[in-house]
C-alpha positions as CSV (number, residue, x, y, z in Angstrom):
1,M,213.4,78.0,83.9
2,T,212.4,74.7,85.6
3,T,214.7,71.8,84.8
4,A,213.7,68.2,84.4
5,L,215.4,67.4,87.7
6,Q,213.3,70.1,89.5
7,L,210.1,68.8,88.0
8,L,210.9,65.3,89.2
9,A,211.7,66.6,92.6
10,N,208.4,68.5,92.8
11,K,206.4,65.4,91.8
12,L,208.2,63.3,94.4
13,H,207.4,65.9,97.1
14,S,203.7,65.9,96.0
15,S,203.6,62.2,96.4
16,F,204.9,62.4,99.9
17,D,202.2,65.0,100.7
18,I,199.5,62.7,99.3
19,K,200.9,59.8,101.5
20,T,200.8,62.1,104.5
21,R,197.3,63.1,103.8
22,L,196.2,59.5,103.3
23,A,197.9,58.5,106.5
24,T,196.2,61.4,108.3
25,G,192.9,60.5,106.8
26,E,193.3,56.8,107.8
27,S,194.1,57.8,111.4
28,S,190.9,60.0,111.5
29,L,188.9,57.1,110.0
30,D,190.2,54.8,112.8
31,K,189.0,57.2,115.4
32,H,185.6,57.4,113.8
33,L,185.4,53.7,113.6
34,A,186.4,53.3,117.2
35,A,183.8,55.9,118.3
36,L,181.2,54.0,116.3
37,Q,182.1,50.7,117.8
38,Q,181.9,52.3,121.3
39,H,178.5,53.7,120.5
40,I,177.3,50.2,119.4
41,R,178.7,48.6,122.5
42,A,177.1,51.2,124.7
43,G,173.7,50.9,123.1
44,S,170.9,53.3,123.8
45,S,171.3,55.7,126.8
46,P,170.0,54.6,130.2
47,Y,168.4,58.0,130.6
48,E,165.4,59.8,129.1
49,P,164.3,63.4,129.7
50,E,161.8,63.5,132.6
51,D,159.4,65.9,130.9
52,L,159.0,63.4,128.0
53,Q,158.5,60.6,130.5
54,A,155.8,62.5,132.4
55,K,154.0,63.3,129.1
56,A,154.0,59.7,128.1
57,V,152.9,58.5,131.5
58,R,149.9,60.9,131.5
59,K,148.9,59.6,128.1
60,F,149.2,56.0,129.2
61,W,147.3,56.7,132.5
62,E,144.2,57.6,130.5
63,A,144.6,55.1,127.7
64,H,145.8,52.1,129.6
65,S,148.0,51.2,126.6
66,V,150.9,52.4,124.5
67,D,150.6,53.1,120.8
68,N,154.2,52.8,119.7
69,L,157.7,51.7,120.8
70,K,158.8,55.2,121.7
71,D,156.0,55.8,124.1
72,A,156.5,52.3,125.6
73,R,160.1,53.1,126.3
74,L,159.3,56.5,127.9
75,V,156.6,54.9,130.1
76,S,159.0,52.1,131.1
77,F,161.4,54.8,132.4
78,G,158.6,56.7,134.1
79,M,156.9,54.0,136.2
80,C,157.9,55.8,139.4
81,L,156.7,59.3,138.3
82,P,153.3,60.5,139.6
83,N,150.6,60.7,136.9
84,R,149.9,64.2,138.3
85,P,151.4,66.3,141.1
86,G,150.8,64.4,144.3
87,G,149.1,61.5,142.5
88,P,150.0,57.8,142.4
89,C,152.5,56.3,140.0
90,I,152.2,53.3,137.7
91,M,154.3,51.2,140.2
92,E,151.6,51.7,142.8
93,D,148.6,51.1,140.6
94,G,147.9,47.4,140.1
95,E,145.8,47.7,136.9
96,R,148.1,50.0,135.0
97,F,151.2,48.1,136.2
98,Q,149.8,44.9,134.6
99,A,148.9,46.9,131.5
100,I,152.4,48.2,130.8
101,L,153.8,44.6,131.0
102,S,151.0,43.1,128.9
103,S,151.5,41.6,125.5
104,D,148.3,43.4,124.3
105,T,148.8,46.9,125.7
106,G,152.4,47.1,126.9
107,V,156.0,46.3,126.3
108,E,155.5,42.6,125.9
109,Q,154.3,43.3,122.3
110,W,158.0,43.6,121.3
111,V,159.4,40.7,123.4
112,D,160.4,38.6,120.3
113,E,162.5,41.3,118.8
114,P,165.6,41.9,121.1
115,R,166.6,45.2,119.6
116,W,163.2,46.7,120.2
117,F,162.3,44.9,123.4
118,R,165.5,45.9,125.2
119,R,164.7,49.6,124.7
120,C,161.7,49.1,127.0
121,Y,163.6,46.6,129.2
122,Q,166.3,49.3,129.8
123,G,163.6,51.7,131.1
124,L,162.1,49.0,133.3
125,V,165.5,48.4,134.9
126,R,165.8,52.1,135.7
127,S,162.3,52.1,137.3
128,Y,163.3,49.0,139.3
129,F,166.3,50.7,140.7
130,S,164.6,54.0,141.2
131,Y,161.6,52.8,143.2
132,D,162.4,53.0,146.9
133,N,161.2,49.7,148.1
134,S,163.3,50.1,151.3
135,K,161.0,52.7,152.7
136,G,159.1,50.2,154.8
137,N,155.6,51.3,155.7
138,V,156.1,54.6,153.7
139,A,155.8,52.8,150.4
140,P,152.3,51.3,149.9
141,E,151.9,47.6,149.9
142,E,150.7,47.7,146.3
143,G,153.9,49.4,145.3
144,R,156.1,46.9,147.2
145,R,154.2,44.0,145.7
146,N,154.5,45.4,142.1
147,W,158.2,46.1,142.6
148,R,158.7,42.5,143.5
149,K,156.8,41.4,140.4
150,L,158.9,43.7,138.3
151,R,162.0,42.2,139.8
152,D,160.9,38.7,138.8
153,Y,159.9,39.9,135.3
154,L,163.3,41.4,134.7
155,H,165.0,38.3,135.9
156,D,162.9,36.0,133.6
157,R,163.0,38.3,130.6
158,S,166.7,39.0,130.6
159,P,167.5,36.4,127.9
160,K,165.0,38.2,125.6
161,I,167.3,41.3,125.3
162,V,170.1,39.2,123.8
163,D,170.4,39.3,120.0
164,T,172.0,36.0,118.9
165,K,172.6,37.3,115.3
166,R,174.2,40.7,116.1
167,Q,176.6,42.4,118.4
168,N,174.9,43.3,121.7
169,P,175.5,46.4,123.8
170,D,177.7,46.1,126.8
171,W,174.8,46.7,129.2
172,V,172.9,43.7,127.8
173,I,175.9,41.5,128.5
174,T,176.3,43.0,132.0
175,T,172.7,42.4,132.7
176,N,172.8,38.8,131.8
177,E,176.1,38.2,133.7
178,N,174.5,39.7,136.8
179,K,171.0,38.3,137.0
180,N,171.4,38.3,140.8
181,L,170.5,42.0,140.6
182,F,166.9,40.8,140.1
183,S,166.8,38.5,143.1
184,Q,166.1,38.7,146.9
185,N,169.9,39.2,147.5
186,P,170.9,41.4,144.7
187,C,174.3,42.5,146.0
188,T,175.6,39.4,147.8
189,P,178.1,38.5,145.0
190,Y,179.9,41.9,145.3
191,A,180.3,42.1,149.1
192,E,183.7,40.4,149.4
193,S,185.4,42.3,146.6
194,M,183.9,45.6,147.8
195,L,185.2,45.0,151.3
196,A,188.6,44.3,149.8
197,G,188.5,47.7,148.0
198,D,187.7,46.4,144.5
199,T,184.8,48.5,143.2
200,S,185.3,48.0,139.5
201,T,182.5,45.5,138.9
202,V,179.9,47.6,140.8
203,E,181.0,50.8,139.1
204,R,180.6,49.2,135.7
205,I,177.1,48.0,136.7
206,Q,176.0,51.4,137.9
207,E,177.3,53.2,134.9
208,Q,175.9,50.8,132.3
209,L,172.5,50.4,134.0
210,G,172.1,54.0,135.0
211,I,171.9,53.3,138.8
212,T,172.2,56.5,140.7
213,D,173.7,57.0,144.1
214,N,170.3,57.7,145.7
215,S,169.0,54.3,144.6
216,W,168.1,51.6,147.1
217,F,171.0,49.7,145.5
218,T,173.5,51.8,147.4
219,S,172.0,50.8,150.8
220,A,171.6,47.1,149.8
221,L,175.2,47.0,148.7
222,I,176.4,48.2,152.1
223,H,174.0,45.9,153.9
224,S,175.5,43.0,151.9
225,Q,179.0,43.9,153.0
226,V,177.9,44.0,156.6
227,R,176.3,40.5,156.3
228,H,179.5,39.2,154.7
229,A,181.7,40.9,157.4
230,I,179.8,39.2,160.3
231,S,180.3,35.8,158.7
232,L,184.1,36.2,158.9
233,P,186.3,35.1,161.8
234,P,186.1,37.4,164.8
235,E,189.3,39.2,164.4
236,E,188.7,39.9,160.7
237,F,185.2,41.1,161.5
238,K,186.4,43.4,164.3
239,A,189.0,44.9,161.9
240,L,186.3,45.9,159.4
241,I,184.0,47.6,162.0
242,P,185.4,51.1,161.5
243,N,185.0,51.0,157.7
244,L,181.5,49.5,158.1
245,L,180.4,52.3,160.4
246,T,181.8,54.9,158.0
247,M,179.8,53.5,155.2
248,L,176.6,53.4,157.3
249,T,177.2,56.9,158.5
250,N,177.5,58.2,154.9
251,L,174.2,56.6,153.9
252,A,171.6,59.0,152.6
253,Q,168.4,59.6,154.6
254,H,166.4,57.0,152.6
255,G,168.9,54.4,153.9
256,V,168.0,54.7,157.6
257,K,166.2,51.3,157.6
258,I,169.2,49.5,156.1
259,R,171.5,51.5,158.4
260,N,169.7,50.4,161.5
261,Q,169.4,46.8,160.4
262,S,173.2,46.7,159.7
263,L,174.1,48.3,163.0
264,T,171.9,45.7,164.7
265,L,173.8,42.9,163.0
266,I,177.2,44.4,164.0
267,L,176.2,44.8,167.6
268,D,174.7,41.4,168.0
269,T,177.7,39.8,166.3
270,Y,180.2,41.7,168.4
271,T,178.6,40.3,171.6
272,Q,179.4,36.8,170.4
273,T,183.1,37.5,169.8
274,P,185.6,36.3,172.3
275,S,186.4,39.1,174.8
276,P,184.1,41.8,173.4
277,V,186.1,44.7,174.9
278,I,184.9,48.3,174.8
279,H,184.7,49.6,171.2
280,E,184.3,53.3,171.6
281,R,183.3,54.1,168.1
282,L,180.7,51.4,168.0
283,R,179.3,52.7,171.4
284,D,179.3,56.3,170.2
285,T,177.6,55.5,166.9
286,A,174.9,53.4,168.5
287,V,174.1,56.1,171.1
288,E,174.1,58.9,168.5
289,W,171.6,57.0,166.3
290,W,169.4,55.4,168.9
291,G,169.9,57.3,172.1
292,N,170.6,56.0,175.6
293,P,170.1,52.2,175.7
294,W,168.3,52.1,179.1
295,L,165.8,54.9,178.7
296,P,162.2,53.9,178.1
297,S,161.9,56.7,175.5
298,T,164.4,54.9,173.3
299,A,163.1,51.4,173.7
300,A,161.7,51.4,170.1
301,Q,165.1,52.3,168.6
302,W,166.9,49.6,170.5
303,G,164.1,47.1,170.0
304,G,165.9,45.2,167.2
305,V,169.1,44.2,169.1
306,T,169.4,41.4,171.6
307,D,169.2,42.1,175.3
308,K,172.8,41.1,175.6
309,A,173.9,43.7,172.9
310,R,171.9,46.5,174.5
311,E,173.3,45.8,178.0
312,M,176.8,45.6,176.5
313,V,176.4,49.2,175.2
314,A,174.7,50.3,178.4
315,E,177.7,49.1,180.4
316,W,180.1,50.8,178.0
317,L,178.2,54.0,178.3
318,R,177.9,53.9,182.1
319,G,181.6,53.3,182.3
320,E,182.2,56.4,180.1
321,F,179.9,58.5,182.3
322,I,181.8,57.4,185.4
323,E,185.1,58.3,183.8
324,A,183.7,61.6,182.6
325,F,182.2,62.6,185.9
326,F,185.3,62.1,187.9
327,T,187.6,63.7,185.3
328,T,185.9,66.0,182.8
329,L,183.2,67.2,185.3
330,A,185.5,67.3,188.3
331,E,185.3,70.6,190.1
332,D,189.0,71.2,190.4
333,G,189.7,70.1,186.8
334,V,192.2,67.5,188.0
335,G,189.9,64.5,188.6
336,D,189.7,61.7,191.1
337,R,191.1,58.5,189.7
338,R,190.4,56.5,192.8
339,R,186.7,57.2,192.9
340,A,186.5,56.5,189.1
341,N,188.2,53.2,189.5
342,F,186.0,52.2,192.4
343,W,182.7,52.8,190.7
344,L,183.9,51.3,187.4
345,R,184.0,48.0,189.3
346,Y,180.2,48.3,189.9
347,V,179.0,49.1,186.3
348,K,177.1,45.8,185.9
349,S,175.0,46.6,189.1
350,M,173.9,50.0,187.8
351,T,170.5,50.1,186.3
352,N,170.5,53.8,185.8
353,V,172.8,56.8,186.1
354,Q,171.8,60.4,186.1
355,F,173.5,63.8,186.5
356,A,172.7,67.1,188.2
357,L,174.9,69.7,186.4
358,G,175.8,73.2,187.4
359,S,175.6,76.1,185.1
360,H,179.4,75.8,184.3
361,A,178.9,72.4,182.7
362,L,175.5,73.2,181.1
363,N,176.8,76.3,179.4
364,S,180.4,75.5,178.8
365,P,181.7,76.2,175.2
366,N,184.1,73.3,175.6
367,R,183.6,70.8,172.8
368,D,184.1,67.8,175.1
369,F,181.3,69.1,177.3
370,A,179.0,69.5,174.3
371,V,179.7,65.9,173.1
372,L,179.1,64.6,176.6
373,L,175.8,66.5,177.0
374,R,174.5,64.9,173.8
375,K,175.2,61.5,175.1
376,M,173.5,62.4,178.4
377,K,170.3,63.5,176.7
378,G,167.4,62.6,179.0
379,L,169.8,61.8,181.9
380,H,170.7,65.3,183.2
381,T,169.0,68.1,185.0
382,E,170.0,71.4,186.5
383,L,171.9,71.7,189.8
384,K,171.4,75.0,191.6
385,D,174.3,76.0,193.9
386,T,176.4,79.0,194.8
387,N,179.3,77.2,193.2
388,S,178.5,76.9,189.5
389,A,181.2,74.2,189.0
390,N,179.5,71.7,191.3
391,N,178.0,68.6,189.7
392,A,176.4,65.4,191.1
393,F,176.3,61.9,189.9
394,I,173.3,59.8,190.8
395,M,173.6,56.0,190.5
396,T,170.8,53.4,190.9
397,L,172.2,50.1,192.1
398,G,169.4,47.7,193.0
399,N,167.4,49.3,195.8
400,L,170.1,51.9,196.5
401,V,170.4,55.3,195.0
402,A,173.9,56.6,195.6
403,V,174.9,60.2,195.0
404,E,178.5,61.3,194.5
405,F,179.6,64.9,194.1
406,S,182.3,66.4,191.8
407,A,184.2,68.1,194.6
408,M,186.5,65.6,196.4
409,G,185.6,66.8,199.9
410,N,182.0,65.6,199.7
411,A,180.8,62.4,201.3
412,L,178.8,59.7,199.5
413,Y,175.0,59.9,200.2
414,G,172.8,56.9,199.7
415,Y,169.0,56.6,199.8
416,E,166.4,53.9,199.3
417,K,165.0,54.0,195.8
418,D,161.4,54.2,197.0
419,T,161.9,57.0,199.5
420,L,164.1,59.6,197.8
421,P,164.1,63.1,199.3
422,F,164.4,64.6,195.9
423,V,162.6,64.3,192.5
424,F,165.0,64.1,189.5
425,D,162.5,64.8,186.8
426,S,160.8,67.7,188.5
427,A,160.6,71.2,187.0
428,E,162.4,72.3,190.1
429,P,166.2,72.1,189.9
430,L,168.1,69.9,192.3
431,R,170.1,71.6,195.1
432,L,173.0,70.9,197.4
433,S,172.1,72.8,200.6
434,S,170.7,70.5,203.2
435,R,168.2,73.2,204.1
436,A,166.9,73.6,200.6
437,S,164.0,71.7,199.0
438,N,164.8,69.0,196.5
439,S,168.2,68.6,198.0
440,L,170.6,65.8,197.2
441,K,172.1,66.1,200.7
442,N,169.6,64.9,203.3
443,K,171.2,63.1,206.2
444,N,167.9,62.5,207.9
445,Q,166.6,60.3,205.1
446,S,169.9,58.8,204.0
447,V,170.6,55.1,204.6
448,L,174.2,55.6,203.7
449,W,176.8,58.3,204.4
450,L,180.4,57.5,203.8
451,Q,183.5,59.6,203.6
452,H,186.2,59.1,201.0
453,Q,189.0,59.1,203.7
454,D,191.6,56.5,204.4
455,N,192.5,55.2,207.9
456,I,189.1,55.7,209.5
457,H,186.7,53.3,211.2
458,G,189.4,50.7,211.2
459,W,189.9,50.7,207.4
460,Q,193.2,51.4,205.9
461,R,191.6,52.4,202.5
462,W,188.2,54.0,202.0
463,E,187.6,51.7,199.0
464,D,187.6,48.6,201.2
465,M,185.2,50.3,203.6
466,F,182.8,51.2,200.8
467,E,182.9,47.7,199.3
468,A,182.3,46.0,202.6
469,T,179.4,48.3,203.4
470,L,177.8,47.9,200.0
471,K,178.0,44.1,200.3
472,K,176.7,43.9,203.9
473,N,173.9,46.4,203.7
474,F,172.8,46.1,200.1
475,N,174.2,42.8,198.8
476,L,176.0,44.7,196.0
477,L,179.2,43.0,194.7
478,P,181.9,44.3,192.3
479,D,181.5,43.1,188.7
480,I,184.3,40.6,189.0
481,A,182.5,38.9,191.9
482,L,179.3,38.9,189.9
483,N,181.1,37.2,187.0
484,Q,182.5,34.6,189.3
485,T,179.0,33.9,190.7
486,A,177.6,33.6,187.1
487,H,180.3,31.2,186.2
488,A,179.7,29.1,189.3
489,A,176.0,29.0,188.5
490,A,176.8,27.4,185.1
491,P,178.2,23.9,185.9
492,T,178.6,22.9,182.3
493,K,181.3,25.6,181.9
494,S,184.7,25.8,183.6
495,T,185.2,28.9,185.7
496,P,188.3,30.8,184.5
497,A,190.9,31.6,187.2
498,T,190.9,35.2,188.3
499,L,194.2,37.2,188.7
500,S,193.9,36.8,192.5
501,E,193.5,33.0,192.2
502,K,196.4,32.9,189.6
503,Y,198.9,35.0,191.5
504,G,197.7,34.6,195.1
505,S,199.1,36.8,197.9
506,F,201.6,39.5,196.9
507,A,205.3,38.9,196.4
508,P,207.6,41.1,194.2
509,Y,208.3,38.3,191.8
510,K,204.6,37.8,191.2
511,L,204.3,41.5,190.3
512,K,207.1,41.1,187.8
513,A,205.4,38.1,186.3
514,L,202.1,40.0,186.1
515,S,203.8,43.0,184.5
516,K,204.9,40.9,181.6
517,F,201.4,39.6,181.1
518,R,199.7,43.0,181.5
519,R,202.4,45.1,180.0
520,F,203.3,47.8,182.5
521,D,206.6,49.0,184.1
522,I,207.5,48.4,187.7
523,A,210.1,50.0,190.0
524,D,211.2,48.3,193.2
525,R,212.9,50.8,195.6
526,Q,212.3,48.8,198.7
527,S,216.1,48.1,199.1
528,K,216.6,51.9,199.5
529,G,213.8,52.4,201.9
530,G,211.2,53.3,199.2
531,N,208.2,51.7,197.7
532,I,207.4,49.3,194.9
533,W,205.6,50.9,192.0
534,A,203.4,49.6,189.2
535,Y,203.1,52.3,186.5
536,T,199.7,51.7,185.0
537,D,196.4,53.6,184.7
538,S,194.5,50.6,183.5
539,N,190.8,50.6,184.1
540,D,190.6,46.8,184.1
541,P,188.4,46.0,187.1
542,E,190.2,42.6,187.6
543,L,193.6,44.3,187.7
544,I,192.3,47.0,190.1
545,Q,190.9,44.4,192.4
546,L,194.2,42.5,192.4
547,F,196.2,45.7,193.4
548,Q,193.7,46.4,196.1
549,D,193.9,42.8,197.4
550,W,197.7,43.2,197.5
551,G,197.4,46.4,199.6
552,F,198.5,48.8,196.9
553,Q,197.4,52.4,196.8
554,Y,196.7,54.4,193.7
555,K,198.3,57.8,192.8
556,A,196.6,59.7,190.0
557,G,198.7,60.1,186.9
558,K,201.4,57.7,188.1
559,G,200.1,54.3,189.1
560,W,199.9,51.9,192.1
561,W,202.4,51.8,195.0
562,K,203.0,49.7,198.1
């Protein structure tokens, strides 16, 4: 039998259940209200099914007008869709483009009612960002002209999508806060923050306006970052180059025009920085995209950069080829650092370099060889020889064509450019035997034949003999001497002191002072009957020249000794 006390307890328990259910109901209601508010803030979707767009576009194409707001919205979204397979789109048809923006036949009919007009405006924004105006000559002039008109229309009509009496969707607010999107420089305001790693603003814009990754907006955004980067102080600009190149490399195919324009800006700006030292990634990227900078077949690709920038990359590439030939392509696999160092001092005088490669190099599975061959595209031909590891390096320096061979025992052959005993671009391969046709070794026609041997013909070092011969017979000077001549020819600029001028003739204390400046170790064993060593493999032509002037000799893998 239930007591009064038990009845009271049951009622109290029921009251707690009701409170719990009310609390739970209130929480659920809050969630629904929050979702509703989010829906209001988001507004209508920036997407419409493409099949519905196409249907509305075909209808509009015939009628030249829209009957209702729904069709007007769908046509606004579909301005870049062809009216039929392979046919033109509204953006590329002047008459219909004007009709869709007209107050009589198009979206302008609803311009005075923000809630209605912005449904069409949203579609026009999508078409604006979807039309690939960056395709250059691929996009017809009519399309480019109408795209610019649409840009101006969206800029001028952006206030018309704001409802002053009601809450506006987030995308409406974002549009009016970023009217620069509808200008000649749509992405400039975001460049600095993007370079700093802050992508929040751009991500919000893309999400709310429905801008896809394959829109021209992506390319323009990267281009704006490049333009901002080149305006920074030199060291800040240089530090950003790797990231800029990564962004450009990741651009989709439709971004090739922006990619090339951006690389041109980077190269031209880099030449203006103090001490534009070799930038390997910048060199490799330029060569991969545009090919060899001194070949006539790639002149169009390189046509946008300054002569100074093109020659800068050419010198970098010739230097890499010299390094590669006397190391990677060396017959014995060890390499010849002395020959590499010597010819690195003449890079500025080289107008062309070419290679005759044996079957070992041409067919090697080695990844380094494959990368090298891609860079040598248009510059190498086959070398037929009993030794498949033999290779030849052909350098054009003024009127001289000098030929070096990968095996160390070979002499240097030199010929006049106009009377060569071989044809490089012939279908017939080059050969080494002096009795063979198209041979690189022809003493009868050579104007230069020098051995890489010390202590001959009165010269302690073969490098000094080579340098003197090149200067006397062909008026060829090392790069450092060319630079000095160039500075001397410019009286308005002071000529910087070379290392030789700064340090004069050799003395141990001068080497110690130099080592602090150039950062290498030295060992002086003269007191014990030994030599003095400078442990450096630096390729700096000025430093190499100084060591040679001081009478030092080079030992591969170790450094310079005297």
